C-alpha positions in Angstrom: 188.6 -10.9 32.8 186.2 -12.7 30.3 185.8 -16.4 29.7 188.3 -18.2 27.5 187.0 -18.5 23.9 187.3 -21.6 21.7 187.2 -21.2 17.9 185.9 -24.2 16.0 185.5 -24.6 12.3 183.5 -26.5 9.6 186.2 -26.7 7.0 186.2 -30.5 6.6 182.3 -30.4 6.2 182.5 -27.5 3.7 185.2 -29.3 1.7 183.0 -32.4 1.6 180.0 -30.4 0.2 182.3 -28.7 -2.3 182.7 -31.8 -4.4 185.0 -33.4 -1.8 187.6 -30.6 -2.4 191.0 -31.8 -1.2 193.1 -30.0 1.4 195.6 -29.2 -1.3 193.0 -27.7 -3.6 191.6 -25.6 -0.7 195.1 -24.4 0.2 195.8 -23.3 -3.4 192.5 -21.4 -3.7 193.0 -19.7 -0.3 196.7 -18.9 -0.8 198.1 -21.0 2.0 199.7 -24.3 2.6 198.1 -27.7 2.9 199.8 -28.0 6.3 197.9 -25.0 7.4 194.6 -26.5 6.3 195.5 -29.8 8.1 196.3 -27.8 11.3 193.1 -25.7 11.0 190.9 -28.8 10.6 192.6 -30.4 13.6 191.9 -27.4 15.7 195.6 -26.8 16.3 195.8 -23.5 14.5 193.7 -20.3 14.5 194.0 -18.4 11.3 194.5 -14.7 10.7 191.4 -12.7 10.0 192.6 -12.3 6.4 192.9 -16.1 5.9 189.6 -16.7 7.6 187.9 -14.4 5.1 189.7 -16.0 2.2 188.5 -19.4 3.3 185.0 -18.2 3.5 185.3 -16.7 0.0 186.5 -19.9 -1.5 183.4 -21.7 -0.2 181.2 -18.7 -1.1 179.7 -18.6 2.5 179.7 -16.0 5.3 182.7 -16.3 7.7 180.3 -17.5 10.4 179.5 -20.6 8.5 183.3 -21.5 8.4 184.3 -20.5 12.0 182.4 -20.3 15.3 183.6 -18.8 18.5 182.1 -20.0 21.9 183.0 -19.8 25.5 185.2 -22.8 26.4 182.6 -24.5 28.6 180.1 -24.5 25.7 182.2 -26.0 23.0 180.5 -29.4 23.2 177.0 -28.0 23.5 
């Protein structure tokens, strides 16, 4: 069996560079709840593929700039 993977995200940073977009504004634009955005930023929730693409679309960036997936032992490196 393969290594466990950890998904991290850059949502908070992307919001900051998008004129300090609020969690509420992002949620509305992505069609989700503010609570979902809070959980995503905290690393407590992994979005559906559809939501991940919608978030990337809101920021106008490739999905790889929003989310990264690394083996568990490389998450801090």
